[in-house]
C-alpha positions as CSV (number, residue, x, y, z in Angstrom):
1,M,135.4,138.6,117.4
2,T,134.8,135.2,119.1
3,A,131.9,136.6,121.0
4,V,130.2,137.8,117.8
5,L,130.6,134.4,116.2
6,V,129.1,132.7,119.2
7,L,126.2,135.2,119.2
8,V,125.6,134.6,115.5
9,G,125.8,130.9,115.9
10,T,123.4,130.9,118.8
11,L,120.9,132.9,116.9
12,A,121.1,130.7,113.8
13,L,120.6,127.7,116.0
14,A,117.6,129.2,117.8
15,T,116.1,130.3,114.5
16,A,116.4,126.8,113.0
17,F,115.0,125.2,116.1
18,G,112.1,127.7,116.1
19,L,111.3,127.0,112.4
20,V,111.3,123.3,112.9
21,W,109.2,123.5,116.0
22,R,106.7,125.8,114.2
23,A,106.4,123.5,111.2
24,R,105.6,120.5,113.4
25,Q,102.7,122.3,115.2
26,G,99.2,121.2,114.2
27,R,100.5,118.4,111.9
28,V,98.5,115.1,111.9
29,R,100.7,112.2,112.7
30,A,100.2,108.4,112.9
31,A,99.1,106.8,116.1
32,R,101.9,106.0,118.7
33,S,100.3,103.9,121.4
34,S,97.9,101.0,121.1
35,A,96.1,101.1,124.5
36,L,94.7,104.1,126.3
37,P,95.1,104.5,130.1
38,A,91.9,103.5,132.0
39,E,91.2,107.2,132.9
40,L,90.9,108.0,129.2
41,R,89.1,104.8,128.1
42,E,86.2,105.9,130.3
43,L,85.9,109.1,128.3
44,V,85.6,107.5,124.9
45,D,82.0,107.5,123.5
46,P,81.3,104.1,122.1
47,S,78.4,105.4,120.1
48,S,80.6,107.9,118.3
49,A,82.8,106.8,115.3
50,V,85.7,109.0,116.5
51,T,86.4,110.7,119.8
52,L,88.8,113.6,119.8
53,L,90.6,113.3,123.2
54,Q,92.3,116.7,123.9
55,I,95.2,116.4,126.4
56,S,95.6,119.8,128.0
57,T,96.8,121.6,131.1
58,T,95.4,124.4,133.2
59,F,97.6,127.2,132.2
60,C,98.0,126.3,128.5
61,A,96.8,129.2,126.4
62,P,96.8,127.3,123.0
63,C,94.5,124.7,124.8
64,R,91.7,127.1,125.0
65,H,91.8,127.8,121.3
66,T,92.1,124.1,120.6
67,R,89.0,123.3,122.9
68,V,86.9,125.9,121.0
69,L,88.0,124.6,117.6
70,L,87.5,120.9,118.3
71,S,84.2,121.5,120.1
72,D,82.9,123.4,117.2
73,L,84.2,120.7,114.7
74,A,82.5,118.0,116.8
75,G,79.3,119.9,116.9
76,K,79.1,120.2,113.2
77,T,80.4,116.7,112.2
78,D,78.3,113.5,112.5
79,G,80.0,110.7,114.3
80,L,82.6,113.0,116.0
81,Q,82.8,113.6,119.7
82,H,85.2,115.9,121.6
83,V,86.5,115.4,125.2
84,D,89.1,117.5,127.1
85,Y,91.3,115.9,129.7
86,D,93.5,118.0,132.0
87,V,96.8,116.3,132.9
88,T,98.0,119.0,135.3
89,D,97.3,116.7,138.3
90,H,97.8,113.4,136.3
91,P,101.3,113.7,134.6
92,Q,101.5,109.8,134.6
93,V,98.7,109.8,132.0
94,A,100.6,112.2,129.7
95,A,103.8,110.2,130.2
96,S,102.2,106.9,129.4
97,L,100.9,108.3,126.1
98,G,104.2,109.9,125.2
99,V,102.6,113.4,125.3
100,L,105.4,116.0,125.7
101,T,103.5,119.2,124.9
102,T,100.0,120.4,125.3
103,P,97.6,120.6,123.6
104,T,97.9,117.2,122.1
105,T,94.8,115.8,120.5
106,L,94.3,112.0,120.1
107,A,91.7,110.7,117.6
108,V,90.4,107.4,118.9
109,D,87.8,105.0,117.4
110,S,84.7,103.7,119.3
111,Q,86.9,100.9,120.8
112,G,89.4,103.4,122.2
113,V,92.2,102.6,119.8
114,E,94.2,105.6,118.7
115,I,93.9,106.5,115.0
116,M,96.1,109.5,114.9
117,R,97.4,112.4,116.9
118,V,98.0,116.1,116.6
119,G,100.6,118.1,118.6
120,G,99.7,121.8,119.0
121,V,96.7,123.5,117.7
122,P,95.2,121.5,114.9
123,K,94.6,122.9,111.5
124,R,90.8,122.4,111.0
125,D,90.8,121.5,107.3
126,T,93.8,119.1,107.6
127,L,92.4,117.4,110.7
128,L,88.9,117.0,109.0
129,A,90.5,115.6,105.9
130,A,92.5,113.0,107.9
131,L,89.3,112.0,109.9
132,R,87.0,111.6,106.8
133,P,87.9,107.9,106.1
134,H,86.9,107.1,109.8
135,L,83.7,109.0,109.9
136,P,80.3,107.7,108.7
């Protein structure tokens, strides 16, 4: 009987964790850091109002979907630029930004100041709505 209770408790805990994790994916959150590392500051387009800096890794499947989504969004939106940065060989960059999962997308202004961030694959309409006040 004890084994059954342990199994049910473990399943309940895993289900709760999965539901919380799933709800947090793709959600737009406030900025965490104030200064970008030098490697990323070089990628920011000063002529663009907002640069979407995608932090990804080589073997990240959701990163590919995010890359397509953000590139398409940037191509269709004035003042928006998309850049992908692979942290596979640069884990110190991810650590300095507090990035624990990929993909993570940082929206930064033309000065390189973080405006907001999205963990996981962004929801297109939600991201665009959050970016509107920062676009021309």
